[in-house]
N, C-alpha and C positions, 0 to 999 in steps of 0.2 A: 131172490133179487128181483124178478119180474112176476109178481102176484097174478098180473092179468093174463099171463099165459097158460096158467092153470087151466086145463081141459080143452085147450085150443088144439085144433087138428091141423096138422102141417104135412105137406107133400115135399120129399128132398130128392131132386134128382142127381145121380153120380154118387149116391149115399155109400158106396161099398168101401171107400177110403178117403185120405186125405181131407180135405174141407167139407165134403159131403158128410164123412164120419163125424168128424169132429162136432158139425153143427147138430147131428143127429142126437149124439151123447148130450150135448148142452141144453137143447130144447127138450129132451125128456127129462132131464134134471130138474128143469123149470115147470114139469108137470104136462107138456104137450103130449098128444097122441099122434103117432106117426104112420105115415106110407111111405116106405123106404123103396126108391128105385134104383136099379142099376143094371147095366148090361149083363152082367155076370152075377145069377142070382146068388150064387154061394160067398159072393163078397158083400151083399147086401145082408144075408143070413148072420156072416160074421159080425158085421156092424150091430144087428139085432142082438147078438147074443153079449154085447158089451154093454148093453143099455141097463140103466139103473132099474128099470121096469121093462123086461123085454115082452109082457104081455100086453103092453099099450101100444106095440107095433105090429104093421103087417108088411109084408113084403111083395112087391111086383117086379119081376124081372122083365126088361125088355128095352128096345132102342128107342130113345126118346126122338129119334129123328123119323120114326113112323108116326103118324098123327094119331093112330089107333091107340098108342102107348099113352100118350097125354089123357086122352078120354077114358081109359080104363083105370088111371090113376086117379082122376077126379071121381070117377064112380066108385072105385074101391073106399075112397075116404068117407064119401056120403052115405053108401051102404053099411059101412061098417061102424063108423063114428057119429054119423047124422050131420055132418057139415064139412066144410073146408073153410079154413081162415086164413092159412098161411101156405105159400109156394115159393120154395127156393130153387131157381134155375142154376145148377151148379155143373151139371153135365156139359162136356167139351170135349171136342176132337182136336190135336194138332199135329201137323206135319212141319219138319224142319226142312228149309231149301231154299234157295233164291227164287223168285218169282219166273224168271227167265226159263226155269227147269221144270215148273209146276204144271202137271198135267191136267186135263178137263176133270179126269175123275178125282185126281186129288183135291183140287179146288172144290168140287162139289161135295166130297165126302165130309170137309171140314165145314162148310156152310150148313150142311144137312142136319148136322148134330148141335153146332155151336151156335146158330143164329137160328134157323128153321125149326129145330127142335125146342128152342126157347119159345117162339112164336107159338108152337102148338101148346106149349105149356102155359103160357100167359093167356092164350085164348080160352083153353079148358079151365084155367081157374077162376077167370071174370065170369064165365056163365055161372060157376059155382057159387062163387062169392057174392054176386049180386042178389041171389036169393037169401042169403043173410038179412038184408034190409036194416042195418042199422049203421051208427055214425063211426063204428069200427067194423065194418063188415069184412075186411081181410087186407093184407099186406103180401106183396110180391117182392121179391129181392132176386136180382139177376146179378150173377158173378161174371164179371168183365173181366179186364186186365188192363194193366199200364199202356199194354201194346195197342189198346184201343184208340189211344191219343196221340201216339208218336209211333215213327217208323222205327221197326226194330229187324236188323238183318236176319234172313231166314224164317220169320214169321209172319210173311205178308198175307196168306189166305187167312190165319188164325187173327192177325191185328184187323184185319178188314171185318171179319165176321164179328169181332168183339166191338168194333166201332158201331156196326148195326145194331148191337145189343143196347149199346148206350141210347140209340136214337128210339129204339123200340120201348125202352124203360120210360122215356119222357112222355112219348106220344100216349103209352099206357096211362101214365099219371095225369095227364090233362084230361083225357077222355073219361076217367072214372072216378075222380075225387069227388064228384057229386053223389056217387053210389057209396061213398064211404070206403073205398079201395084205394089203398096207397102203394105205388110202385117206385122202387130206388134201386141203384145198381153200386155195386162195391167193385172197385179197381185194386185187385190185390198187386203187391209188388211180388218179390221172389219168395215164394213160400216152401217149405219143406213137404212137399205131397211126393209120392212116389216118381212120378215124371220127371219133376225138378232135381229130385236128388241123383236120378240115373242119369240126366244130362250134364248136371254139374261136376259128377264124378268123374267124366270123360275130359274135363279141362286139366291143363297142367297143375299140377299140386293137389287135384282134386277137389273135393267139396269145400273143405276149410279154406284152401287158398282162393278159390273163386268166392266164396262167401265174404272174405275179408276186403274184397274190392268194391263191396257195395256200401251205402252210407253208413248203415248201424254196425256195419262189419259182422254180420250174422243173417241167416234167412229168418223169414218170419216162420211164425208155428202156424198149423191149421187152427189152433184153437184162437189164436188172434184173430181169424177172420170170422169164425164162429161167434165170438163176442159181439163182433160188428153187426152180424146178422142178428144175432139175438134182440140187440137194441133195436134195430130198424123195425121189427116186426112187433114190438112193445108197444104200448101206450105211451111210453115216453117219449117216442119219435111221432106222436100223434100227427105233428104239423110239419113233418119233414116228409116230403113227396116229389118226387122228380129229381132227386139229387143224386149226385156222383161223390162217392165217398172213397177218397184214396187211403188204402190201409198197406202202407209200403215202407214204412221208416223213414221216410224222407227220399227215397229213391227218386221221386217225380220232381222234388224241390231243388235238385241240383241239374246244373247244366252239364252236358257231354263232352266239356272240353277236356283236353289231356290233364293228366295228373301231374304237378310238380314232384 
């Protein structure tokens, strides 16, 4: 579908499951060479084993909240494959609970991975992509959340970090368009990732009852986010920069008034 992605080199954080894994599978089918990052190396290895071409991917286990990890990922991409063209900031950390009960340590841990870690990734990607020196030098996609744009009970720290990620995306786009580098952000709705399924399973009636209440009557699939990512990093999106793309089945289109 995207012939221009053949041979491109992509870093994906949080590649061990969910959206990260689905993105790795799709980009690899499109011919991309991959650097797969996850905190758990065995999860990244499991993703690699599912690839259409596992030999075109390498793994680096590490915490993206550590600034050294982003630099190591960039270096691994350029040393192994000769360049870096795509970076997907997917890794995040969330904690559920009211802000009044959120400890300093909990707040910091969410921000360290979800926002600061994404910044480390953006910074490292930009350094490598600027060396490409072309009209399509690179594309960065940050994965935020609908919680970035509205309050959500229990997700105060997570939502605040994702809101910061939206602004980080826009500033990155403005500063680097002249270098042929684009940066966009996706705002997923409720997606059937392991954390979401675990949380929904604890609601009355389980996952199906919870999903029936949202606009499309179902959870989104990780593949549906991966499809959006693939489009945004392709040349078909060559003039899309600094944009927020909601992929939520219409969740954000509805007011939150009581249902009749």
